[in-house]
C-alpha positions in Angstrom: -5.7 -10.1 28.9 -4.0 -6.8 29.8 -4.2 -5.6 26.2 -7.8 -6.8 25.9 -8.9 -4.9 29.0 -7.2 -1.7 27.7 -8.9 -2.0 24.4 -12.4 -2.4 25.9 -12.0 0.3 28.6 -10.2 2.8 26.4 -12.9 2.2 23.7 -15.3 3.4 26.4 -13.2 6.4 27.0 -13.3 7.2 23.3 -17.0 6.6 22.9 -17.3 10.3 22.1 -14.2 10.4 19.9 -13.9 12.1 16.6 -14.6 9.6 13.8 -11.2 10.4 12.3 -9.1 13.5 11.9 -8.9 13.7 8.1 -11.8 12.1 6.4 -15.4 11.2 6.9 -18.2 9.0 5.7 -21.8 9.4 5.2 -24.6 7.2 3.9 -25.2 9.3 0.8 -21.8 9.1 -0.8 -20.8 7.2 -3.9 -19.0 4.5 -2.1 -20.7 1.6 -3.8 -20.4 -1.7 -1.9 -18.1 -0.2 0.7 -20.5 2.6 1.6 -21.7 2.7 5.3 -25.2 1.1 5.7 -27.9 3.6 4.8 -29.9 2.8 7.9 -27.1 4.0 10.2 -28.1 7.2 11.9 -25.1 8.9 13.5 -25.6 10.6 16.9 -25.8 14.3 16.9 -23.5 16.4 19.1 -25.1 19.0 21.3 -25.3 22.4 19.6 -25.4 24.8 22.5 -23.0 27.8 22.2 -20.5 26.4 24.7 -20.5 23.0 22.9 -21.4 21.1 26.0 -21.7 17.4 25.1 -24.8 15.3 26.0 -25.5 14.9 29.6 -24.3 11.4 29.8 -21.0 12.4 28.1 -20.0 15.5 30.1 -16.8 14.1 31.5 -14.6 11.2 30.4 -14.2 8.4 32.9 -10.8 8.0 34.5 -8.0 6.3 32.6 -8.2 2.5 32.8 -6.0 0.8 35.4 -3.3 -1.3 33.8 -4.3 -5.0 33.8 -8.0 -4.4 34.7 -9.7 -7.7 34.0 -12.5 -8.0 31.4 -14.6 -10.8 30.0 -15.6 -9.0 26.9 -15.2 -11.3 23.9 -13.6 -10.5 20.5 -11.4 -7.6 21.5 -8.0 -7.7 19.9 -4.6 -6.6 21.1 -3.8 -5.5 17.6 -6.2 -2.6 18.0 -5.3 -1.7 21.5 -2.6 0.7 22.6 0.8 -1.0 23.0 0.7 -0.1 26.6 -1.4 2.1 28.8 -2.4 5.0 26.5 -0.5 8.3 26.9 -3.4 10.3 28.4 -0.9 12.9 29.7 0.3 15.0 26.7 3.8 14.1 25.5 6.7 16.5 25.7 6.9 18.6 22.6 9.9 17.8 20.3 12.1 20.3 18.6 10.2 22.3 15.9 10.3 21.0 12.3 11.1 24.0 10.1 8.2 25.1 8.1 9.0 24.7 4.4 7.4 28.1 3.5 8.9 31.5 3.8 8.0 33.4 7.0 5.5 35.6 5.1 3.0 34.0 2.6 1.3 36.4 0.3 -2.1 35.2 -0.9 -4.8 36.6 -3.1 -6.5 37.8 0.0 -3.7 39.4 1.9 -0.6 38.4 3.9 -0.1 35.6 6.4 2.8 35.7 8.8 3.8 33.9 12.0 4.4 37.4 13.5 1.0 38.8 12.6 0.0 39.3 16.2 3.4 40.2 17.6 2.3 43.7 18.6 -1.5 43.0 18.8 -1.5 40.0 21.1 2.1 39.0 22.0 1.0 36.2 24.4 -1.3 34.6 21.8 0.5 31.3 21.3 1.1 30.6 25.0 -2.6 31.4 25.7 -3.9 29.0 23.1 -1.4 26.3 24.0 -2.4 26.5 27.7 -6.0 26.0 26.8 -5.2 23.0 24.5 -3.0 21.5 27.2 -5.8 21.8 29.7 -8.3 20.2 27.5 -6.0 17.3 26.6 -5.4 16.7 30.3 -9.1 16.3 30.9 -10.1 14.5 27.7 -8.0 11.8 25.8 -9.9 12.6 22.6 -9.4 16.4 22.6 -6.3 16.3 20.4 -7.9 14.1 17.7 -11.1 16.1 17.8 -9.3 19.5 17.6 -7.1 18.4 14.7 -10.0 17.1 12.7 -12.0 20.3 13.1 -9.2 22.2 11.4 -9.2 19.9 8.4 -13.0 20.0 8.0 -13.1 23.7 8.3 -10.3 24.4 5.7 -11.6 21.8 3.3 -15.1 23.3 3.0 -14.9 27.0 2.2 -11.3 27.6 3.4 -9.7 28.2 6.8 -12.3 30.7 8.0 -13.9 29.1 11.1 -17.2 28.8 9.2 -17.5 25.3 10.8 -18.0 26.9 14.2 -21.1 29.0 13.1 -24.5 27.8 14.4 -27.4 29.1 12.4 -30.8 29.4 14.2 -32.3 27.0 11.6 -29.4 24.5 11.9 -28.6 25.1 8.2 -24.9 25.3 8.8 -21.8 23.3 8.2 -21.8 21.9 11.7 -25.2 20.3 11.3 -24.6 18.8 7.9 -24.7 15.0 7.8 -20.9 14.9 6.9 -20.0 16.6 10.1 -22.3 14.7 12.5 -19.4 12.7 14.0 -17.3 15.8 14.9 -17.1 15.6 18.7 -17.8 18.2 21.3 -14.3 17.9 22.7 -12.9 19.7 19.7 -15.4 22.5 19.8 -14.8 22.9 23.6 -11.1 23.1 23.0 -11.6 26.1 20.6 -14.1 27.7 23.0 -11.5 27.4 25.9 -8.8 28.8 23.7 -10.9 31.8 22.6 -11.9 32.5 26.2 -8.2 32.4 27.3 -7.3 34.8 24.5 -10.1 37.2 25.2 -9.3 37.2 28.9 -6.1 39.1 28.0 -7.1 42.8 27.7 -4.5 43.3 25.0 -6.0 40.5 22.9 -9.7 40.6 23.5 -11.7 40.4 20.2 -8.6 41.0 18.1 -7.7 37.4 17.2 -9.8 35.6 14.6 -11.4 32.3 15.5 -9.8 30.9 12.3 -6.3 31.7 13.6 -7.2 30.1 17.0 -8.2 27.0 15.2 -5.0 26.9 13.3 -2.9 27.3 16.5 -4.9 24.8 18.4 -4.5 22.1 15.7 -0.7 22.6 15.7 -0.7 22.4 19.5 -2.8 19.2 19.5 -0.2 17.5 17.3 2.8 18.8 19.2 1.5 18.0 22.7 0.7 14.5 21.5 4.4 13.9 20.6 4.3 15.1 17.0 6.1 17.9 15.2 5.6 21.5 15.9 5.9 24.4 13.5 5.4 28.2 13.0 1.8 28.8 12.2 1.1 31.5 9.6 -1.5 33.9 11.0 -3.6 36.8 9.9 -6.8 35.0 8.8 -10.3 36.5 8.9 -13.4 34.7 9.9 -16.3 33.9 7.5 -19.4 36.0 7.5 -21.7 32.9 7.4 -22.0 29.2 6.9 -24.3 26.9 4.8 -24.8 23.2 5.0 -24.9 23.0 1.2 -21.2 24.0 1.0 -20.1 20.8 2.7 -18.5 18.4 0.3 -15.7 16.4 2.1 -13.6 13.4 1.2 -15.3 10.0 1.9 -13.9 7.1 3.7 -15.2 4.9 0.9 -13.2 6.6 -1.9 -10.1 5.2 -3.6 -7.0 7.3 -4.3 -8.1 8.7 -7.7 -11.4 9.9 -6.2 -9.6 11.4 -3.2 -7.1 13.1 -5.4 -9.8 14.7 -7.5 -10.9 16.5 -4.3 -7.4 17.2 -3.0 -6.0 18.5 -6.3 -9.0 20.9 -6.6 -7.5 22.5 -3.5 -4.0 22.5 -4.9 -3.0 19.6 -2.7 -0.7 16.8 -3.9 -0.7 13.0 -3.3 2.1 13.7 -0.7 -0.4 15.9 1.1 -3.1 13.3 0.9 -0.9 10.6 2.4 0.6 12.9 5.1 -2.7 14.3 6.2 -4.2 10.8 6.3 -1.5 10.1 8.8 -3.5 12.3 11.2 -5.4 9.1 11.7 -2.6 8.2 14.1 -4.8 10.0 16.7 -8.3 9.0 17.5 -10.7 6.3 16.5 -13.6 5.7 14.1 -17.1 4.5 14.5 -18.2 1.0 13.4 -20.5 2.9 11.1 -17.5 3.3 8.7 -16.1 -0.2 9.3 -19.1 -2.7 9.1 -19.5 -2.5 5.4 -15.9 -3.7 5.0 -16.4 -6.8 7.1 -20.0 -7.9 6.6 -21.2 -10.2 5.1 -17.6 -11.0 4.2 -14.4 -9.0 4.5 -13.1 -7.0 1.5 -9.9 -8.0 -0.2 -7.9 -5.0 1.1 -8.0 -6.3 4.7 -5.7 -8.9 6.3 -8.0 -11.8 7.1 -6.9 -12.0 10.7 -7.4 -8.3 11.2 -10.8 -8.5 9.6 -11.7 -11.1 12.2 -10.5 -8.8 15.0 -12.7 -6.0 13.6 -15.7 -8.4 13.5 -15.0 -9.0 17.2 -15.3 -5.3 18.0 -18.0 -4.2 15.6 -21.2 -6.3 15.8 -23.0 -7.2 12.6 -26.1 -5.4 14.0 -24.5 -2.0 13.7 -23.7 -0.1 16.9 -22.6 3.5 15.9 -21.4 4.1 19.4 -18.7 1.4 19.2 -15.3 2.6 18.1 -12.1 1.2 16.7 -8.6 2.7 17.1 -6.7 3.6 14.0 -3.4 2.2 15.4 -1.8 0.9 18.5 -0.8 4.3 19.9 -4.1 6.0 20.0 -3.1 9.2 21.8 0.4 9.5 20.4 1.2 11.3 17.2 3.6 9.0 15.4 4.0 6.9 12.2 2.3 3.7 13.5 -0.7 4.4 11.3 1.5 3.7 8.2 2.8 0.5 9.7 -0.8 -0.6 10.0 -1.6 0.3 6.4 1.4 -1.6 5.2 0.1 -4.7 6.9 -3.3 -4.5 5.3 -4.7 -3.3 8.7 -6.1 0.1 7.6 -9.3 0.5 9.4 -11.1 2.6 6.7 -11.3 1.8 3.0 -9.6 5.1 2.3 -6.7 4.1 4.6 -6.3 0.7 2.9 -6.5 2.3 -0.6 -3.3 4.3 0.0 -1.3 1.0 -0.2 -2.9 -0.3 -3.3 -2.4 2.6 -5.6 1.0 3.1 -7.3 0.9 6.8 -6.7 0.7 6.6 -2.9 2.2 3.2 -2.0 5.8 4.4 -2.0 4.9 7.4 0.2 3.3 5.0 2.7 6.5 2.9 2.7 8.7 6.0 3.2 6.6 7.3 6.1 6.5 3.8 7.7 10.2 3.5 7.6 11.1 7.1 8.6 9.0 9.0 11.1 10.9 12.2 10.6 10.1 12.1 6.9 6.4 11.8 7.8 6.7 14.7 10.3 8.4 16.9 7.8 5.8 16.3 5.1 2.9 16.6 7.6 4.2 20.1 8.6 4.4 21.1 4.9 0.9 19.8 4.2 -0.6 21.6 7.3 1.0 24.9 6.2 -0.4 24.4 2.7 -3.8 23.4 4.1 -3.8 26.5 6.3 -3.7 28.8 3.3 -6.9 27.5 1.7 -9.8 30.0 1.0 -8.5 32.9 3.0 -10.8 35.8 3.6 -9.9 39.5 4.0 -11.4 42.6 5.6 -13.8 42.9 2.6 -15.3 39.4 2.9 -14.5 38.5 6.4 -14.4 39.7 10.0 -12.9 39.1 13.5 -15.8 37.3 15.3 -16.4 38.3 18.9 -18.3 35.0 19.4 -17.0 32.1 17.3 -20.5 30.5 16.9 -22.2 33.5 15.2 -21.3 36.4 12.9 -21.0 39.8 14.5 
């Protein structure tokens, strides 16, 4: 009963959660029988400049008390945190060395962890303080912030184009693929930008793209995951278009996903490691129901499928969420243990264990958390180099939500 109550109440806490850090679904993809129902209409996040969530979602309710009773049927301990979720950020472990050299030369310039050493020497502590504060007030801030970074980089590069809000809503943020990005992630970036600009030495000298990269790293590290030196020196995009958005789908198998990843110079190791970002957060039943109704697909453990049916009603409720693993607010390798046991929540999760190119990597990460952490760091560094802008085709935005 203790685990059941935690699942139900923490599911309420996560009712505004990011759908998942590293993939998405929409009703217009090519997912065939596994595609989310077309009648599903995901809720829109508020688009005001300060990213305030809807009025009934302004603040998260307090953490659930251990052992709080509940009569809700169908909830399963398998999807609940192993104990009371770690709503207080975990202590940061020792840094995992970045596999890249300290300076990375790209077609568009040079990135370096020391880029702001003389421009804004307190940058990293300012961003980390803002992220820590958001995580203390919202159990979904880490997952939402990490997912923003992936979505931004995978569209037109790591250029903070995702943050732009066009007057006609024809921007990346308002595309159907990004409708489940949650306000907590945007608010984290807004808080970090405000903290940086409050330092006179730093004001309007740090790109929104670099703030996003630092915040994603801190979200992982403060959740108990690895930390690393973030390469800096990015410029912000000059604009954003909804038509540019073309993200991996939750309904795709490994070959389809690799078509997308390889186009960005990413490997199958990167695909599996970045999918491990699902260790944080939850997903809407919008992306689960087609796997369990009218019957469960063959990639799901039958008992686990029954548990999912107990959480996600057949009459779709997009505001009901499912945890990806048992340690919903801790960055660890539990996600891979779930995938091994045919308990991947999304089809794209399950697919990793049924493809010969990725199965062995899942096994390695499930057996060795340090191996996962090391590859995750390498993959995040590589991801952070995508589509870099320079002074000729970019800028340092004074307000992250609109071009200068």
